[in-house]
C-alpha positions as CSV (number, residue, x, y, z in Angstrom):
1,M,16.7,158.5,41.9
2,T,17.3,158.5,45.7
3,Q,16.2,161.9,46.8
4,A,13.0,164.0,46.9
5,K,11.2,166.9,48.4
6,A,8.4,166.6,50.9
7,L,6.3,168.8,52.9
8,W,6.4,168.1,56.7
9,I,4.2,169.6,59.3
10,T,6.8,170.4,62.0
11,G,4.6,171.7,64.9
12,P,1.1,173.3,65.6
13,E,0.8,175.7,62.3
14,Q,4.4,175.1,61.2
15,V,5.4,173.4,58.0
16,E,8.8,173.1,56.1
17,M,10.2,171.3,53.0
18,R,12.5,168.7,53.6
19,E,14.5,166.8,51.5
20,V,13.8,162.9,52.0
21,Q,15.9,159.7,51.2
22,L,14.0,157.1,49.1
23,A,14.6,153.6,50.2
24,P,12.5,151.5,47.8
25,K,12.0,147.8,48.2
26,P,12.9,145.7,45.3
27,D,9.3,145.3,44.1
28,D,8.5,149.0,44.5
29,V,7.5,151.2,41.7
30,H,9.0,154.4,41.1
31,V,6.7,157.4,40.2
32,R,7.0,161.3,39.8
33,T,4.3,163.5,41.3
34,L,2.1,165.4,38.7
35,F,-0.7,166.6,41.4
36,T,-1.7,166.4,44.9
37,S,-4.7,168.0,46.5
38,I,-5.2,169.5,50.1
39,S,-8.1,167.9,51.9
40,R,-8.9,171.0,53.8
41,G,-10.9,169.6,56.7
42,T,-8.6,166.7,57.7
43,E,-5.3,168.5,56.9
44,R,-6.3,171.5,58.8
45,L,-6.8,169.2,61.9
46,V,-3.5,167.8,61.6
47,Y,-1.8,171.0,61.0
48,R,-3.4,172.6,64.0
49,G,-2.6,169.4,66.2
50,H,-6.1,168.7,66.8
51,V,-6.2,165.0,66.0
52,P,-7.3,163.2,69.2
53,V,-4.7,161.0,70.8
54,S,-7.4,158.1,70.9
55,E,-7.6,158.4,67.1
56,H,-3.8,158.5,66.2
57,D,-3.7,155.1,64.8
58,T,-7.1,155.0,62.8
59,M,-6.3,158.5,61.4
60,R,-2.9,157.4,60.0
61,A,-2.6,158.1,56.3
62,P,-1.3,154.8,54.1
63,F,2.1,156.5,53.6
64,Q,2.3,158.9,56.4
65,E,5.6,159.3,58.1
66,G,6.1,160.5,61.8
67,A,3.3,161.1,64.1
68,F,0.4,163.6,64.9
69,T,2.5,164.8,67.9
70,F,4.9,166.2,65.1
71,P,6.7,166.2,63.1
72,V,4.5,164.6,60.5
73,K,4.5,164.1,56.6
74,Y,0.7,163.8,55.8
75,G,-1.7,163.6,53.0
76,Y,-3.7,161.1,50.9
77,A,-4.3,162.4,47.2
78,A,-1.6,162.1,44.7
79,V,-1.6,161.7,41.1
80,A,1.6,160.6,39.6
81,E,3.3,159.2,36.3
82,V,5.0,155.8,36.8
83,I,8.7,156.4,35.4
84,E,10.1,152.9,35.0
85,G,9.1,149.3,34.7
86,P,6.2,147.5,32.8
87,Q,3.8,150.4,33.9
88,A,6.0,153.1,32.6
89,G,4.2,156.1,31.5
90,E,0.8,155.2,33.3
91,T,-1.0,157.8,35.2
92,V,-1.6,156.6,38.6
93,F,-3.6,157.5,41.7
94,T,-2.3,156.6,45.3
95,L,-2.9,157.7,48.8
96,F,0.4,159.5,49.4
97,P,1.6,162.7,51.0
98,H,2.7,166.0,49.4
99,Q,6.2,164.8,47.9
100,S,8.0,165.2,44.5
101,H,8.8,161.6,43.8
102,F,8.1,158.2,45.6
103,A,8.4,154.5,45.4
104,V,5.5,152.4,46.6
105,P,4.3,148.8,46.0
106,A,2.4,148.2,42.8
107,Q,-0.8,147.3,44.5
108,A,-0.8,150.7,46.0
109,L,-1.2,152.1,42.6
110,T,-4.6,152.6,40.8
111,Q,-4.6,153.6,37.0
112,V,-6.5,156.8,36.1
113,P,-9.0,156.0,33.4
114,E,-8.3,157.4,30.2
115,D,-11.2,159.8,30.2
116,V,-10.2,161.4,33.6
117,P,-7.7,164.1,33.2
118,A,-4.8,163.7,35.7
119,A,-5.5,167.4,37.2
120,R,-9.0,166.1,38.0
121,A,-8.0,162.7,39.3
122,V,-6.9,164.6,42.6
123,L,-10.5,164.4,43.8
124,A,-10.5,160.6,44.0
125,A,-10.1,160.4,47.6
126,N,-13.2,163.0,48.2
127,M,-15.1,161.0,45.8
128,E,-14.5,157.8,47.4
129,T,-15.6,159.4,50.8
130,A,-18.7,160.8,49.0
131,L,-19.4,157.4,47.6
132,N,-19.2,155.8,51.0
133,I,-21.5,158.4,52.4
134,T,-24.2,157.9,49.7
135,W,-23.9,154.1,50.4
136,D,-24.6,154.9,54.2
137,A,-27.5,157.3,53.2
138,Q,-29.3,154.6,51.1
139,V,-30.8,157.3,48.9
140,G,-33.5,155.8,47.0
141,I,-35.6,156.8,43.7
142,G,-37.5,160.1,44.0
143,D,-35.9,160.9,47.6
144,Q,-35.8,164.6,48.8
145,V,-32.1,164.9,49.8
146,V,-30.8,167.7,51.8
147,V,-26.9,168.0,52.0
148,V,-25.8,170.5,54.8
149,G,-22.3,171.9,54.2
150,C,-21.1,172.6,50.7
151,G,-17.3,171.8,50.9
152,V,-16.0,169.2,48.6
153,V,-17.1,166.2,50.3
154,G,-20.7,167.5,50.8
155,A,-20.8,168.9,47.1
156,L,-19.7,165.3,45.7
157,A,-22.4,163.5,47.9
158,G,-25.0,165.9,46.6
159,Y,-23.7,165.3,43.1
160,L,-24.1,161.5,43.4
161,A,-27.5,161.8,45.1
162,A,-28.6,163.9,42.2
163,R,-28.0,161.3,39.7
164,I,-30.3,158.7,41.3
165,A,-33.6,158.7,39.3
166,G,-36.1,161.1,40.5
167,T,-34.4,162.6,43.4
168,E,-34.5,166.2,44.5
169,V,-31.3,167.3,46.0
170,T,-30.6,170.5,47.8
171,L,-27.1,171.7,48.9
172,T,-27.4,174.4,51.9
173,D,-24.5,176.5,53.3
174,V,-23.9,179.6,55.0
175,D,-21.9,180.9,52.2
176,A,-24.5,182.1,49.5
177,S,-21.7,182.1,46.8
178,K,-22.1,178.3,46.8
179,A,-25.4,178.6,44.6
180,R,-23.2,178.7,41.6
181,L,-21.3,175.3,42.5
182,A,-24.6,173.7,43.4
183,Q,-26.2,174.6,40.1
184,T,-23.0,173.2,38.3
185,L,-23.4,169.9,39.9
186,G,-27.1,169.7,39.3
187,C,-28.4,170.6,42.5
188,E,-30.7,173.2,44.0
189,F,-29.3,175.5,46.8
190,A,-30.6,177.4,49.8
191,Q,-29.1,179.0,53.0
192,P,-29.8,177.7,56.3
193,G,-33.4,178.9,57.2
194,E,-34.6,178.7,53.7
195,V,-34.6,175.1,53.2
196,K,-37.8,172.9,52.9
197,G,-37.9,170.4,55.9
198,D,-39.4,166.8,55.7
199,A,-36.5,165.2,53.9
200,D,-36.1,161.6,53.4
201,V,-32.3,161.9,53.7
202,V,-30.1,164.6,55.3
203,I,-26.4,164.4,55.0
204,H,-24.5,166.5,57.3
205,A,-20.9,167.8,56.2
206,S,-20.4,171.1,57.7
207,A,-18.3,169.8,60.8
208,S,-20.3,172.2,63.0
209,A,-22.7,172.0,65.7
210,A,-25.1,174.6,64.2
211,G,-24.9,172.4,61.0
212,L,-25.9,169.3,62.7
213,E,-28.7,170.9,64.5
214,T,-29.9,172.4,61.1
215,A,-29.5,168.7,59.5
216,I,-31.6,167.2,62.3
217,G,-34.4,169.9,61.8
218,L,-34.7,169.2,58.2
219,A,-35.3,165.5,58.7
220,G,-38.8,164.1,58.1
221,V,-40.6,161.3,60.1
222,E,-38.1,158.2,60.3
223,A,-35.7,159.9,58.2
224,R,-31.9,159.2,58.1
225,V,-29.5,161.8,59.1
226,I,-26.0,161.0,57.9
227,E,-23.1,162.5,60.0
228,A,-20.3,162.7,57.6
229,S,-18.1,165.4,59.5
230,W,-15.1,164.8,61.2
231,Y,-14.6,167.1,64.3
232,G,-11.3,166.0,65.7
233,A,-10.8,166.7,69.4
234,G,-13.2,168.0,71.6
235,T,-16.9,167.4,72.1
236,T,-19.9,168.5,69.9
237,P,-23.4,169.2,71.2
238,V,-26.2,167.2,69.6
239,P,-29.8,168.3,69.8
240,L,-31.8,165.3,70.6
241,G,-34.7,167.1,72.4
242,G,-37.7,168.7,70.8
243,A,-39.1,166.2,68.0
244,F,-36.1,164.0,67.5
245,H,-37.7,161.0,69.3
246,Q,-41.1,161.8,68.2
247,L,-40.0,161.5,64.7
248,R,-37.9,158.5,65.3
249,L,-35.0,159.7,63.4
250,Q,-31.8,157.7,62.6
251,L,-28.6,159.3,63.3
252,I,-25.9,157.6,61.3
253,S,-22.2,158.1,61.4
254,S,-20.4,157.6,58.0
255,Q,-16.5,157.1,57.8
256,V,-14.6,156.1,54.7
257,G,-12.3,153.8,56.8
258,R,-14.9,151.0,56.5
259,I,-17.2,149.7,53.8
260,P,-20.8,149.7,54.9
261,A,-22.0,146.2,55.8
262,R,-24.5,146.0,52.8
263,Q,-21.5,146.4,50.5
264,A,-18.9,144.7,52.3
265,A,-19.3,141.2,51.1
266,R,-18.7,142.2,47.5
267,W,-16.6,145.5,47.5
268,T,-13.2,145.7,48.2
269,Y,-11.2,149.1,49.0
270,G,-9.6,148.7,45.5
271,R,-12.9,148.1,43.7
272,R,-14.3,151.3,45.5
273,L,-11.2,153.5,44.8
274,R,-11.7,152.5,41.1
275,K,-15.2,153.3,41.0
276,A,-14.6,156.6,42.5
277,L,-12.0,157.4,39.8
278,S,-14.4,156.4,37.1
279,L,-17.1,158.6,38.5
280,L,-14.7,161.7,37.7
281,S,-15.1,161.6,34.1
282,D,-17.6,164.5,34.3
283,P,-16.1,168.0,33.6
284,C,-18.4,169.9,35.7
285,L,-16.4,168.4,38.7
286,D,-13.7,170.9,38.0
287,A,-15.7,173.4,39.6
288,L,-14.7,171.9,43.0
289,I,-10.9,173.0,42.2
290,S,-10.7,176.3,43.9
291,G,-7.1,177.2,43.4
292,E,-3.7,175.8,42.4
293,T,-0.2,176.2,43.9
294,A,3.1,175.1,42.9
295,F,4.7,172.5,44.9
296,G,7.9,174.7,45.3
297,S,5.6,177.3,46.9
298,L,3.6,175.2,49.0
299,A,5.4,175.7,52.5
300,D,4.7,179.5,52.4
301,A,1.0,179.0,51.1
302,Y,-0.1,176.0,53.0
303,G,-1.5,177.8,56.1
304,G,-3.5,180.4,54.3
305,I,-4.9,177.6,52.0
306,L,-6.0,175.8,55.1
307,N,-7.3,178.8,57.0
308,D,-9.4,180.2,53.9
309,P,-13.0,179.1,54.2
310,A,-13.2,179.6,50.6
311,T,-10.9,176.7,49.9
312,L,-12.5,173.7,48.4
313,C,-10.0,171.3,46.5
314,H,-6.6,173.1,46.4
315,R,-4.5,171.4,43.8
316,V,-0.6,171.2,44.2
317,R,1.0,171.2,40.9
318,Y,4.7,169.5,40.4
319,D,6.7,170.9,37.7
320,H,9.6,168.3,36.8
321,H,12.4,170.1,34.7
């Protein structure tokens, strides 16, 4: 197997399907893709050409080809089946772009637990980010937690926080239809303006200045506000007036590229990803899959998926005949 098909972003808001040549190294493992997922927030920034030049190196996906100045093959959530060698038949997760087949080193593959369906395992990268956010937030027993922005990562952070004993977790979003999702995940829901303030922890995941202002306004005395959004190029106003200093608030950035210092002595990236996959055993998480597209139709559908605010995790299905 020497050829595969892959989705390439060829310019701002331009994509095409390309034939790619596989050039595996002697120890690489061959796999065929079962599912990938579209990470709407990050992939939309790449699709629009909004990745800051200063972050071109740090934003590279592990198996990305090309550069953010285009063309670029980008993505980091693939579930695949090993097709030869000692691991043949295993279902694995890896941080690979949207491509029909590929070959990677064995250490780049993480086995999907038996109680996690392959179709749900596409959420692993998002769950890994949510786990890192929850670590940064240091959510404690009984805390009142508010998550501003009910996209996939915000919703998963709320899901994790709600499973810490005694917590009261509220998801807030301008889209009132997210109330059903919040309920499914074991959280309360309120639209901005309806949320009770004085929270112990506020997680901001809306990637908007208005959402950040809301998050800061909901924090109690000496509370933590976790900024989990990725804004790309440009600047974002931050409301540091009013009661921000009087309340002695902590504004903390969270980014999945580094393991928080409190965990770093014991946790590797591999251990974190394995834990994220194991946390996907709950069937209620299927509510985060907002749609599915066959890989053969992805080039035509990609822009619409990224530009649709209703998109949560959009799954790409690979049919091999």
